[in-house]
VOPAGU-2260 file (C-alpha; in pm, 1 decimal, decimal comma):
REM VOPAGU-2260
SITE   aa  ch    i         X         Y         Z
SITE  MET   A    0   -2207,6    1483,9     390,7
SITE  SER   A    1   -2528,3    1450,1     564,8
SITE  ASN   A    2   -2827,8    1688,3     645,0
SITE  SER   A    3   -2915,6    1478,1     945,1
SITE  ILE   A    4   -2661,3    1434,2    1216,2
SITE  PRO   A    5   -2775,5    1195,2    1494,5
SITE  LYS   A    6   -2809,1    1352,2    1855,9
SITE  GLY   A    7   -2484,8    1341,8    2022,9
SITE  TRP   A    8   -2287,1    1266,2    1700,0
SITE  LYS   A    9   -2073,3    1508,7    1506,8
SITE  GLU   A   10   -1951,8    1528,8    1154,6
SITE  SER   A   11   -1570,4    1495,7    1130,0
SITE  SER   A   12   -1316,7    1448,9     845,2
SITE  ILE   A   13   -1046,8    1205,0     860,7
SITE  GLY   A   14    -799,6    1485,1     895,6
SITE  GLN   A   15    -974,0    1605,4    1211,8
SITE  ILE   A   16   -1002,0    1266,1    1358,1
SITE  THR   A   17    -609,8    1229,4    1310,9
SITE  ALA   A   18    -516,5    1583,0    1375,5
SITE  SER   A   19    -359,8    1516,9    1724,9
SITE  LYS   A   20    -185,2    1211,9    1885,9
SITE  SER   A   21    -220,8    1030,5    1563,8
SITE  LEU   A   22     -32,8     908,8    1260,8
SITE  PHE   A   23    -169,4     958,5     918,6
SITE  SER   A   24      89,0     910,6     646,0
SITE  ASP   A   25     149,8     716,0     327,4
SITE  GLY   A   26     340,5     409,0     330,1
SITE  ASP   A   27     721,3     401,5     205,4
SITE  TRP   A   28     852,7     446,9    -133,9
SITE  VAL   A   29    1037,8     102,6    -174,7
SITE  GLU   A   30    1164,0      -0,4    -527,1
SITE  SER   A   31    1236,6    -341,3    -630,9
SITE  LYS   A   32    1609,6    -270,6    -574,7
SITE  ASP   A   33    1545,7    -193,2    -213,7
SITE  GLN   A   34    1388,5    -546,9    -143,4
SITE  ASP   A   35    1550,1    -841,6     -26,7
SITE  PRO   A   36    1377,2   -1205,7     -60,1
SITE  PHE   A   37    1587,5   -1316,2     234,1
SITE  GLY   A   38    1503,8    -996,6     459,6
SITE  SER   A   39    1358,7   -1020,1     793,2
SITE  ASN   A   40    1107,1    -730,2     746,6
SITE  ARG   A   41     785,4    -756,5     582,5
SITE  LEU   A   42     679,7    -525,3     300,7
SITE  ILE   A   43     295,7    -505,2     283,8
SITE  GLN   A   44     146,5    -471,6     -48,9
SITE  LEU   A   45    -190,9    -368,9    -196,5
SITE  ALA   A   46    -274,3    -732,1    -254,4
SITE  ASP   A   47    -262,1    -790,8     109,2
SITE  ILE   A   48    -544,6    -532,9     168,3
SITE  GLY   A   49    -888,3    -674,0     179,0
SITE  ASP   A   50   -1234,5    -501,6     215,7
SITE  GLY   A   51   -1216,2    -526,8     600,6
SITE  THR   A   52    -970,9    -815,9     606,3
SITE  PHE   A   53    -592,0    -847,1     589,3
SITE  ILE   A   54    -546,7   -1101,8     319,0
SITE  ASN   A   55    -175,6   -1186,8     398,1
SITE  LYS   A   56    -119,0   -1260,5      51,2
SITE  SER   A   57     221,9   -1124,7     -60,6
SITE  ALA   A   58     570,1   -1242,3       4,7
SITE  ARG   A   59     810,1    -925,0     -11,0
SITE  PHE   A   60    1071,2    -836,4     231,0
SITE  MET   A   61    1345,6    -586,9     321,8
SITE  ASN   A   62    1659,2    -639,4     529,2
SITE  ASP   A   63    1735,4    -438,7     830,6
SITE  GLU   A   64    1976,0    -201,8     644,1
SITE  GLN   A   65    1725,1    -120,0     365,1
SITE  PHE   A   66    1429,2     -71,6     631,4
SITE  SER   A   67    1666,5     185,7     837,6
SITE  ARG   A   68    1823,4     362,5     527,9
SITE  LEU   A   69    1470,2     432,5     379,2
SITE  ARG   A   70    1347,4     527,2     741,7
SITE  CYS   A   71    1033,5     303,5     690,4
SITE  THR   A   72     752,9     336,0     927,3
SITE  ALA   A   73     711,1      27,8    1132,1
SITE  LEU   A   74     353,2     -87,3    1143,6
SITE  GLN   A   75     179,0    -158,0    1472,8
SITE  GLU   A   76    -110,9    -390,7    1559,1
SITE  HIS   A   77    -445,0    -230,9    1475,1
SITE  ASP   A   78    -309,2      21,6    1221,9
SITE  ILE   A   79    -574,3      90,4     976,1
SITE  LEU   A   80    -429,0      41,4     631,5
SITE  ILE   A   81    -606,5     201,2     328,8
SITE  ALA   A   82    -548,4      99,4     -28,4
SITE  ARG   A   83    -528,8     432,6    -238,2
SITE  MET   A   84    -552,1     204,9    -551,2
SITE  PRO   A   85    -819,3     -35,9    -681,1
SITE  GLU   A   86    -985,8    -283,1    -639,7
SITE  PRO   A   87   -1199,6    -152,8    -480,2
SITE  LEU   A   88   -1045,1     185,0    -429,6
SITE  GLY   A   89   -1034,2     293,6     -65,5
SITE  ARG   A   90   -1075,6     -44,3      96,4
SITE  ALA   A   91    -921,6     -72,0     436,3
SITE  CYS   A   92    -821,6    -327,4     690,7
SITE  LEU   A   93    -659,3    -337,6    1035,9
SITE  TYR   A   94    -313,0    -471,1    1036,5
SITE  PRO   A   95    -318,6    -774,8    1271,2
SITE  GLY   A   96      37,0    -746,6    1392,6
SITE  LYS   A   97     283,2   -1024,2    1292,3
SITE  ASP   A   98     591,4   -1202,9    1428,2
SITE  ARG   A   99     817,1    -971,6    1236,1
SITE  ARG   A  100     866,1    -598,0    1175,3
SITE  ALA   A  101     671,0    -465,0     885,2
SITE  ALA   A  102     637,3    -163,9     662,6
SITE  THR   A  103     393,1     -99,5     373,0
SITE  VAL   A  104     421,1      31,0      18,2
SITE  VAL   A  105     334,4     401,8     -57,9
SITE  ASP   A  106       6,5     327,8    -219,2
SITE  ILE   A  107    -117,6     218,6     116,2
SITE  ALA   A  108    -212,8     500,7     379,1
SITE  ILE   A  109    -166,8     429,1     745,0
SITE  ILE   A  110    -393,9     556,8    1026,3
SITE  ARG   A  111    -281,4     516,4    1376,4
SITE  THR   A  112    -496,1     696,9    1637,7
SITE  THR   A  113    -630,1     690,2    2003,9
SITE  ASN   A  114    -899,9     960,4    1902,8
SITE  ALA   A  115   -1138,3     679,7    1771,9
SITE  ASP   A  116   -1203,9     315,3    1798,9
SITE  HIS   A  117    -987,4     155,7    1525,5
SITE  TYR   A  118   -1257,0     -96,6    1435,0
SITE  TRP   A  119   -1519,8     159,3    1413,7
SITE  LEU   A  120   -1315,6     402,5    1208,4
SITE  MET   A  121   -1193,1      91,1     971,5
SITE  SER   A  122   -1562,3       9,0     931,1
SITE  ALA   A  123   -1661,2     362,7     850,9
SITE  ILE   A  124   -1410,9     385,4     585,8
SITE  ASN   A  125   -1542,7      80,6     414,5
SITE  SER   A  126   -1894,6     202,2     438,6
SITE  SER   A  127   -2094,2     295,4     119,6
SITE  GLN   A  128   -2106,3     643,2     208,0
SITE  PHE   A  129   -1732,9     686,4     250,9
SITE  ARG   A  130   -1670,0     476,2     -78,1
SITE  TYR   A  131   -1895,0     710,6    -256,2
SITE  GLN   A  132   -1699,0    1017,3    -139,2
SITE  ILE   A  133   -1379,7     829,7    -231,3
SITE  ASP   A  134   -1502,3     768,6    -593,2
SITE  LEU   A  135   -1581,6    1148,5    -613,6
SITE  ASN   A  136   -1246,4    1240,6    -515,6
SITE  ALA   A  137   -1040,9     993,7    -718,3
SITE  SER   A  138    -807,7    1087,6    -990,2
SITE  GLY   A  139    -626,2     918,0   -1282,2
SITE  THR   A  140    -763,4     785,6   -1603,3
SITE  THR   A  141    -589,4     458,8   -1674,3
SITE  ARG   A  142    -586,0     367,2   -1319,2
SITE  THR   A  143    -759,7     556,6   -1052,9
SITE  ARG   A  144    -607,7     628,8    -719,0
SITE  ILE   A  145    -691,3     864,9    -406,5
SITE  ALA   A  146    -448,1    1103,2    -266,8
SITE  ARG   A  147    -397,7    1094,0     107,2
SITE  GLY   A  148    -489,6    1476,1     118,6
SITE  ALA   A  149    -814,8    1391,8     -54,2
SITE  LEU   A  150    -874,6    1118,3     187,8
SITE  SER   A  151    -812,6    1344,7     490,2
SITE  LYS   A  152   -1105,0    1574,5     378,5
SITE  ILE   A  153   -1367,0    1300,7     346,8
SITE  LYS   A  154   -1612,6    1324,1     637,1
SITE  VAL   A  155   -1778,4    1064,7     847,6
SITE  LEU   A  156   -2054,9    1066,7    1110,2
SITE  GLU   A  157   -1864,6    1037,8    1443,9
SITE  PRO   A  158   -2048,9     907,1    1750,8
SITE  PRO   A  159   -1907,2     937,6    2097,4
SITE  LEU   A  160   -1629,3     681,7    2170,6
SITE  PRO   A  161   -1854,7     474,1    2406,7
SITE  GLU   A  162   -2103,4     423,1    2105,8
SITE  GLN   A  163   -1810,5     363,9    1864,0
SITE  LYS   A  164   -1692,0      81,3    2069,9
SITE  LYS   A  165   -2041,8     -83,9    2094,2
SITE  ILE   A  166   -2069,5     -46,6    1708,7
SITE  ALA   A  167   -1735,7    -201,0    1680,6
SITE  THR   A  168   -1818,9    -506,4    1904,7
SITE  ILE   A  169   -2141,7    -569,3    1693,2
SITE  LEU   A  170   -1967,7    -544,1    1362,6
SITE  SER   A  171   -1651,2    -729,1    1469,7
SITE  SER   A  172   -1899,8   -1016,3    1597,2
SITE  VAL   A  173   -2034,7   -1045,8    1252,6
SITE  ASP   A  174   -1687,2   -1046,3    1084,6
SITE  GLU   A  175   -1571,8   -1313,3    1321,5
SITE  VAL   A  176   -1865,1   -1542,4    1197,1
SITE  ILE   A  177   -1807,6   -1442,7     833,2
SITE  GLU   A  178   -1419,9   -1522,0     873,5
SITE  LYS   A  179   -1497,1   -1885,1    1035,6
SITE  THR   A  180   -1742,9   -1937,1     761,3
SITE  ARG   A  181   -1491,3   -1838,8     489,7
SITE  ALA   A  182   -1231,6   -2066,0     662,1
SITE  GLN   A  183   -1477,5   -2351,4     683,9
SITE  ILE   A  184   -1540,0   -2314,9     298,6
SITE  GLU   A  185   -1175,9   -2318,2     235,7
SITE  LYS   A  186   -1131,8   -2645,4     443,7
SITE  LEU   A  187   -1422,7   -2806,5     240,2
SITE  LYS   A  188   -1261,6   -2710,6     -84,2
SITE  ASP   A  189    -939,0   -2863,5      21,1
SITE  LEU   A  190   -1131,8   -3178,2     138,9
SITE  LYS   A  191   -1295,6   -3200,1    -198,9
SITE  THR   A  192    -963,1   -3151,3    -394,5
SITE  GLY   A  193    -824,2   -3446,4    -199,3
SITE  MET   A  194   -1120,8   -3662,4    -228,8
SITE  MET   A  195   -1132,3   -3603,9    -600,3
SITE  GLN   A  196    -749,1   -3686,9    -619,9
SITE  GLU   A  197    -808,9   -4027,4    -438,7
SITE  LEU   A  198   -1149,5   -4144,6    -573,8
SITE  LEU   A  199   -1066,7   -4056,5    -939,9
SITE  THR   A  200    -722,9   -4257,0    -933,1
SITE  LYS   A  201    -772,5   -4509,0    -656,7
SITE  GLY   A  202   -1142,9   -4560,7    -623,8
SITE  ILE   A  203   -1321,1   -4698,1    -327,0
SITE  GLY   A  204   -1169,7   -4990,1    -137,7
SITE  HIS   A  205    -931,8   -5134,3    -396,7
SITE  THR   A  206    -608,3   -5312,0    -294,9
SITE  GLU   A  207    -490,6   -5427,8    -627,0
SITE  PHE   A  208    -390,3   -5184,1    -912,9
SITE  LYS   A  209    -238,6   -5188,4   -1253,5
SITE  ASP   A  210     -47,1   -4981,0   -1501,6
SITE  SER   A  211    -268,4   -4800,4   -1783,5
SITE  PRO   A  212    -240,1   -4529,1   -2043,6
SITE  VAL   A  213    -382,9   -4302,1   -1765,6
SITE  GLY   A  214    -142,4   -4419,7   -1492,2
SITE  ARG   A  215    -205,6   -4656,3   -1203,9
SITE  ILE   A  216    -562,0   -4741,3   -1162,5
SITE  PRO   A  217    -763,1   -5010,6    -976,4
SITE  SER   A  218    -737,3   -5363,6   -1151,1
SITE  GLU   A  219   -1114,7   -5368,0   -1213,4
SITE  TRP   A  220   -1107,7   -5024,7   -1397,7
SITE  CYS   A  221   -1015,4   -4964,9   -1757,5
SITE  SER   A  222    -923,3   -4650,9   -1947,5
SITE  ALA   A  223   -1138,6   -4502,3   -2222,0
SITE  CYS   A  224   -1141,4   -4203,8   -2457,3
SITE  LEU   A  225   -1426,4   -3958,0   -2434,0
SITE  GLY   A  226   -1544,4   -4010,9   -2778,7
SITE  SER   A  227   -1601,7   -4375,9   -2687,9
SITE  LEU   A  228   -1854,1   -4269,4   -2410,3
SITE  LEU   A  229   -2067,6   -4056,6   -2622,3
SITE  SER   A  230   -2425,3   -4140,3   -2765,5
SITE  LYS   A  231   -2396,8   -3852,7   -3036,8
SITE  LYS   A  232   -2112,3   -3659,3   -3200,7
SITE  PRO   A  233   -1996,2   -3356,4   -3023,2
SITE  LYS   A  234   -2151,6   -3029,3   -3122,2
SITE  TYR   A  235   -2048,0   -2670,0   -3139,4
SITE  GLY   A  236   -2292,0   -2400,8   -2992,0
SITE  ALA   A  237   -2494,2   -2131,2   -3174,5
SITE  ASN   A  238   -2312,4   -1843,4   -3337,7
SITE  ALA   A  239   -2573,7   -1584,8   -3254,6
SITE  PRO   A  240   -2571,6   -1261,1   -3061,8
SITE  ALA   A  241   -2713,8   -1246,3   -2701,4
SITE  VAL   A  242   -3052,6   -1075,5   -2628,8
SITE  ALA   A  243   -3208,9    -953,5   -2303,6
SITE  TYR   A  244   -3322,9   -1248,8   -2104,1
SITE  GLU   A  245   -3680,0   -1318,5   -2041,6
SITE  PRO   A  246   -3785,8   -1601,1   -1806,6
SITE  THR   A  247   -4015,6   -1727,3   -2070,3
SITE  SER   A  248   -3752,4   -1774,7   -2343,1
SITE  PRO   A  249   -3430,1   -1990,0   -2347,0
SITE  ARG   A  250   -3122,0   -1879,2   -2151,3
SITE  TYR   A  251   -2816,3   -1849,7   -2353,1
SITE  ILE   A  252   -2502,1   -1997,1   -2185,8
SITE  ARG   A  253   -2167,2   -1834,0   -2262,7
SITE  ILE   A  254   -1817,3   -1925,5   -2123,0
SITE  THR   A  255   -1835,9   -1631,3   -1892,4
SITE  ASP   A  256   -2172,6   -1753,3   -1740,1
SITE  ILE   A  257   -1991,2   -2058,4   -1609,1
SITE  LEU   A  258   -1834,8   -2004,8   -1268,9
SITE  ASP   A  259   -1520,5   -2181,5   -1157,3
SITE  ASN   A  260   -1743,7   -2412,2    -915,9
SITE  GLY   A  261   -1929,9   -2530,9   -1237,5
SITE  GLU   A  262   -2244,7   -2349,6   -1140,1
SITE  LEU   A  263   -2409,7   -2079,3   -1361,0
SITE  ASP   A  264   -2373,0   -1704,9   -1272,9
SITE  THR   A  265   -2733,9   -1606,6   -1193,8
SITE  THR   A  266   -2637,9   -1232,1   -1213,2
SITE  SER   A  267   -2559,3   -1233,4   -1572,2
SITE  ALA   A  268   -2829,2   -1413,9   -1758,5
SITE  VAL   A  269   -2879,5   -1343,3   -2135,8
SITE  GLY   A  270   -3121,4   -1473,3   -2378,9
SITE  ILE   A  271   -3111,9   -1578,8   -2747,4
SITE  ASP   A  272   -3368,1   -1524,2   -3034,2
SITE  PRO   A  273   -3574,1   -1844,8   -3046,6
SITE  GLN   A  274   -3513,0   -1892,8   -3419,8
SITE  ALA   A  275   -3148,4   -1886,1   -3368,6
SITE  ALA   A  276   -3185,8   -2141,7   -3078,4
SITE  GLU   A  277   -3310,8   -2420,3   -3289,0
SITE  GLY   A  278   -3093,2   -2722,7   -3276,4
SITE  TYR   A  279   -2891,7   -2590,3   -2967,3
SITE  TYR   A  280   -3106,6   -2675,2   -2677,5
SITE  LEU   A  281   -2959,0   -2863,7   -2387,5
SITE  SER   A  282   -3086,9   -3180,9   -2219,1
SITE  LYS   A  283   -3034,7   -3287,5   -1869,4
SITE  GLY   A  284   -2691,9   -3450,4   -1853,5
SITE  ASP   A  285   -2544,6   -3268,6   -2137,3
SITE  LEU   A  286   -2180,4   -3161,3   -2076,1
SITE  LEU   A  287   -2053,5   -2846,9   -2186,8
SITE  ILE   A  288   -1661,2   -2778,6   -2215,2
SITE  ALA   A  289   -1508,3   -2453,2   -2332,0
SITE  ARG   A  290   -1290,3   -2484,0   -2638,5
SITE  THR   A  291   -1104,6   -2152,8   -2678,0
SITE  GLY   A  292    -978,0   -1875,4   -2465,8
SITE  ASN   A  293    -799,6   -1852,9   -2138,9
SITE  THR   A  294   -1087,4   -2059,7   -1975,2
SITE  VAL   A  295   -1039,8   -2354,6   -2238,1
SITE  GLY   A  296   -1147,6   -2669,7   -2059,0
SITE  LYS   A  297   -1403,3   -2489,8   -1820,1
SITE  SER   A  298   -1709,0   -2736,4   -1802,5
SITE  TYR   A  299   -2077,7   -2732,7   -1697,1
SITE  LEU   A  300   -2319,5   -3013,1   -1634,9
SITE  HIS   A  301   -2687,2   -2925,7   -1742,4
SITE  GLN   A  302   -2921,3   -3023,1   -1475,0
SITE  GLY   A  303   -3233,9   -2945,3   -1683,6
SITE  GLU   A  304   -3378,7   -2684,0   -1446,3
SITE  ILE   A  305   -3446,7   -2442,2   -1713,2
SITE  LEU   A  306   -3476,1   -2399,8   -2086,1
SITE  THR   A  307   -3110,7   -2344,1   -2200,8
SITE  VAL   A  308   -2921,3   -2291,2   -2533,7
SITE  PHE   A  309   -2537,2   -2284,5   -2559,0
SITE  ALA   A  310   -2302,9   -2054,3   -2746,6
SITE  GLY   A  311   -2033,7   -2120,0   -3005,7
SITE  TYR   A  312   -1728,9   -2129,9   -2789,8
SITE  LEU   A  313   -1874,5   -2415,8   -2596,5
SITE  ILE   A  314   -1883,0   -2803,9   -2714,0
SITE  LYS   A  315   -2159,0   -3014,0   -2606,6
SITE  PHE   A  316   -2091,8   -3382,5   -2514,3
SITE  VAL   A  317   -2370,3   -3618,1   -2467,5
SITE  ILE   A  318   -2266,8   -3913,0   -2253,8
SITE  SER   A  319   -2430,8   -4254,5   -2290,5
SITE  PRO   A  320   -2540,7   -4340,6   -1953,6
SITE  THR   A  321   -2499,2   -4710,1   -2021,7
SITE  VAL   A  322   -2124,0   -4673,8   -2050,4
SITE  ALA   A  323   -2050,4   -4382,3   -1812,2
SITE  LEU   A  324   -2247,0   -4142,7   -1585,4
SITE  PRO   A  325   -2238,4   -3782,0   -1703,7
SITE  ASP   A  326   -2183,7   -3675,0   -1355,0
SITE  TYR   A  327   -1863,6   -3898,9   -1327,7
SITE  VAL   A  328   -1721,3   -3748,3   -1653,7
SITE  TYR   A  329   -1802,4   -3397,8   -1540,2
SITE  TRP   A  330   -1617,3   -3436,9   -1209,9
SITE  TYR   A  331   -1327,5   -3584,2   -1399,8
SITE  THR   A  332   -1320,9   -3236,2   -1590,5
SITE  LYS   A  333   -1266,2   -3094,8   -1239,3
SITE  SER   A  334    -958,5   -3284,9   -1152,6
SITE  HIS   A  335    -583,1   -3221,9   -1171,8
SITE  GLN   A  336    -545,0   -3479,2   -1436,7
SITE  PHE   A  337    -785,4   -3315,0   -1661,0
SITE  ASP   A  338    -615,7   -2973,9   -1582,2
SITE  ASN   A  339    -278,6   -3139,3   -1686,1
SITE  TRP   A  340    -431,9   -3277,3   -2008,5
SITE  ILE   A  341    -558,2   -2932,6   -2099,5
SITE  LYS   A  342    -219,6   -2766,6   -2047,0
SITE  ASN   A  343     -54,3   -3021,8   -2263,5
SITE  THR   A  344    -301,5   -3044,4   -2530,4
SITE  SER   A  345    -421,5   -2684,3   -2597,6
SITE  ARG   A  346    -270,1   -2517,2   -2888,6
SITE  ILE   A  347    -111,3   -2176,2   -2798,4
SITE  GLY   A  348    -192,5   -1909,4   -3063,5
SITE  ALA   A  349    -383,3   -1579,9   -3021,4
SITE  GLN   A  350    -594,0   -1791,4   -2798,7
SITE  PRO   A  351    -547,8   -2140,5   -2650,0
SITE  ASN   A  352    -772,6   -2376,1   -2840,4
SITE  ILE   A  353    -878,0   -2731,1   -2807,9
SITE  ASN   A  354   -1133,5   -2876,1   -3075,5
SITE  ALA   A  355   -1394,9   -3152,3   -3035,2
SITE  THR   A  356   -1177,7   -3412,8   -3209,2
SITE  GLU   A  357    -904,1   -3357,7   -2956,5
SITE  TYR   A  358   -1146,1   -3361,6   -2658,5
SITE  SER   A  359   -1279,1   -3683,6   -2801,1
SITE  GLU   A  360    -945,9   -3856,0   -2807,6
SITE  MET   A  361    -872,0   -3753,0   -2431,0
SITE  LEU   A  362    -827,9   -4065,3   -2211,4
SITE  LEU   A  363    -978,9   -4086,5   -1876,8
SITE  PRO   A  364   -1009,1   -4368,6   -1603,2
SITE  LEU   A  365   -1337,5   -4551,3   -1612,0
SITE  PRO   A  366   -1463,4   -4760,7   -1311,2
SITE  PRO   A  367   -1773,6   -4986,7   -1330,4
SITE  LEU   A  368   -2104,9   -4804,6   -1322,3
SITE  SER   A  369   -2176,9   -4882,5    -966,9
SITE  GLU   A  370   -1856,3   -4730,9    -850,5
SITE  GLN   A  371   -1905,6   -4427,7   -1072,5
SITE  LYS   A  372   -2238,3   -4369,8    -889,5
SITE  ALA   A  373   -2061,9   -4398,1    -538,5
SITE  ILE   A  374   -1784,2   -4151,7    -647,1
SITE  VAL   A  375   -2034,6   -3907,0    -790,9
SITE  SER   A  376   -2255,3   -3936,2    -466,0
SITE  THR   A  377   -1947,7   -3850,9    -247,2
SITE  LEU   A  378   -1838,8   -3554,3    -435,8
SITE  ASP   A  379   -2179,8   -3434,4    -484,2
SITE  LYS   A  380   -2228,3   -3437,6    -107,7
SITE  ILE   A  381   -1921,6   -3234,7     -45,3
SITE  HIS   A  382   -1994,6   -2978,2    -326,0
SITE  ASN   A  383   -2343,7   -2935,2    -207,3
SITE  THR   A  384   -2224,1   -2854,1     127,8
SITE  ILE   A  385   -1972,4   -2611,0      -6,8
SITE  ILE   A  386   -2256,2   -2425,9    -192,2
SITE  GLN   A  387   -2485,4   -2422,9     108,5
SITE  THR   A  388   -2194,1   -2286,1     322,9
SITE  ASP   A  389   -2114,3   -2030,4      41,6
SITE  THR   A  390   -2483,0   -1927,6      47,5
SITE  LYS   A  391   -2457,3   -1875,2     422,3
SITE  LEU   A  392   -2152,0   -1663,9     360,7
SITE  HIS   A  393   -2340,9   -1438,6     103,6
SITE  HIS   A  394   -2615,3   -1398,2     360,3
SITE  LEU   A  395   -2379,2   -1296,2     647,1
SITE  LYS   A  396   -2210,7   -1022,1     405,4
SITE  HIS   A  397   -2550,3    -900,0     311,6
SITE  LEU   A  398   -2638,9    -871,5     681,8
SITE  LYS   A  399   -2324,4    -683,4     754,1
SITE  VAL   A  400   -2392,0    -440,1     489,2
SITE  GLY   A  401   -2724,8    -387,0     633,9
SITE  LEU   A  402   -2586,9    -346,3     993,4
SITE  MET   A  403   -2309,0     -94,9     873,6
SITE  GLN   A  404   -2577,7     103,8     695,4
SITE  ASP   A  405   -2785,1     119,3    1011,6
SITE  LEU   A  406   -2535,0     156,0    1268,5
SITE  LEU   A  407   -2270,1     388,7    1104,6
SITE  THR   A  408   -2545,9     623,7    1008,4
SITE  GLY   A  409   -2706,7     637,0    1345,5
SITE  LYS   A  410   -3032,1     507,7    1191,4
SITE  VAL   A  411   -3028,0     246,2    1455,2
SITE  ARG   A  412   -2870,7     360,1    1786,9
SITE  VAL   A  413   -2689,5     119,9    2013,6
SITE  ASN   A  414   -2755,6     114,0    2402,9
SITE  VAL   A  415   -2440,6     226,3    2601,3
SITE  ASN   A  416   -2458,6     136,1    2972,0
SITE  GLN   A  417   -2286,7     336,1    3252,6
SITE  GLU   A  418   -1998,3      68,5    3272,2
SITE  GLU   A  419   -1920,1      64,3    2897,1
SITE  ALA   A  420   -1932,3     443,1    2893,6
SITE  ALA   A  421   -1674,2     466,2    3189,4
SITE  THR   A  422   -1448,3     215,9    3039,7
SITE  ALA   A  423   -1454,3     365,6    2691,2
């Protein structure tokens, strides 16, 4: 594994670390017929195993009779759970302990040991060095997996227990900040969803409402079709192949470049031949909506920062600012009302599809311009806070990767005082 072992450390395989006073086993073989949706015992799935985080996503259960008949291994708090199937292969987390007995499926390996600090060992398993060894030892073609026997042979650099605990303390403190930041983002997203529902149906400060083709809306509002808000006819994008992106050339926006939050993916930029780009350039305020595929209805509002051309599966809508704010219409395309319209309108064939004419006929609630501006301002503030917090989360994750690389390889050694050594 390594030609350089830090002083006082040793190279140990997972099998060696768990050779005594430990449990290292696969989960239990539990078929669908062995499960009970009303059972009192939780059955942990691959979907619950995050990269260093227990996701708690699934809802599978067993009753006591099934649990006993299959002789399931009851999980304990701080058990290390390792996913033997992607994605990513070999990701590990700690079982947090729950208010009910739990077992896990066979494609998850369990490590329970007092021979190493559980948080340090989980972190070592999630390190890039360990992940590389997992990939080398994986098997399967359609879907890769790693056998527990292969896992047991993979080696880590093992520091003395006091140093393990100090490393674990540092990494867990970063993880705690990461989880708090992630939770903050989820709360902000919930706030944004609630605010959108409130602002796009009830507006700001209204007390009188009326029925309309789009439901109950404030009395001062009207409903309008998207086509009546346009200064130009909708336009389909360029039917041209992508080329390598050069900062001096236009960027080519495809459906796959638009993220769920409406931002552009900065990691996948491609370009387009300038000759093929003629007639397809975007201006600030142009609204793009996907017309086909599983992402039909996905939208992007161009802010004009860079020279940009749009691809053929996108439709460009140019909103007349004297009638509606492009930003307001964009925010409407992120609403539940728009999602429901997409579901009811898209033609299901080989691929769902909505054409420019159908989009133009879509009705939406329309406040006065001054209120549109206030609604946009409120939603933009929440959105920008989410983006800033998400950027912070990205930096924290990057910091953790660097810390793992330094601390788990011994490149940076931690100081362990006598008291810490004595209590380890």
